N, C-alpha and C positions, 0 to 999 in steps of 0.2 A: 440695594434698592430692588433689583430684579428678583432676589430671593423672596422679598415681601409679596410681590405679585404672584410668584409661583406658589407660595404657600396659600395665598388667598384663593387661587384657582383650584388647588387641591381641596381646600375646604368646601368651596361651592360645589365641586363635582361630588365629593363624598356626601354632602347633604342632599344632593339631588338623586343619587343612585337608588336609595331605598324606595323613593316614590316611583322611580322609573320602572323598577322590576316588579312592583306590586301589581301593575296592570299587565298581566301576561299576554293578552292578545296583541297589545302594542309592541311588546318585546318580540313576539314571534314575527310580526310584520316587519319589524326592523331587521331581524335576522334574515328573512327571505330577501329583503331588498339588498342586504349585504352579499348574499349568495349570487344574486343576479348581477350585481355590480362587479363582483370579482370575476364572474364568468365572462362578462363583457370585456374586461381588460385582457383576458386570455384570448378571446375571439379576435380582438383587435390586433393582438400581436401575431397571431397565426394567419388570419384571413384579411387583415387590413380593414376590418369593418369599422366604420365610424362609431365612436362611443355613444352618441345620441341614438343612432339607428339600432344598435344592439340593446340599449336600455329600453327602447320603445317596443322591440319585437321579441326579445327573449321571454318576458313574463308569460306571454300567451302560450308559447310552446311548453314551458315548464308547467303551467297550470293544466294543460291538456294531458301531459305525461303523468302528472301526479293525481289527476282526477279519479274519484272512485269509479268502480265499474258501473256502467249504465244499467238502470232498471227499466224494463220494458214499459214504454208509455210515459216515462218521466225524463225530463231534461235536467241533468245534474248541474251543468254549467251553461245557462242560456247564453246564446250568442257565440259560443265556441264551436 
């Protein structure tokens, strides 16, 4: 019985994968979220930072670090 459910789950995932990777920006956003999430786990292990606090604070620093070089008179990332 459980094999039937496993096979159905694999079928659903396989059918959904093609559509999921077609939309590249959504895929990249998901990847970035995964990177932040994995860094938060490491930070929590090393510095005992709460998971929620790390997820709330890390993206801002990562965006600043990866931001393009500023152009005189133009704000690249408003609010940062």
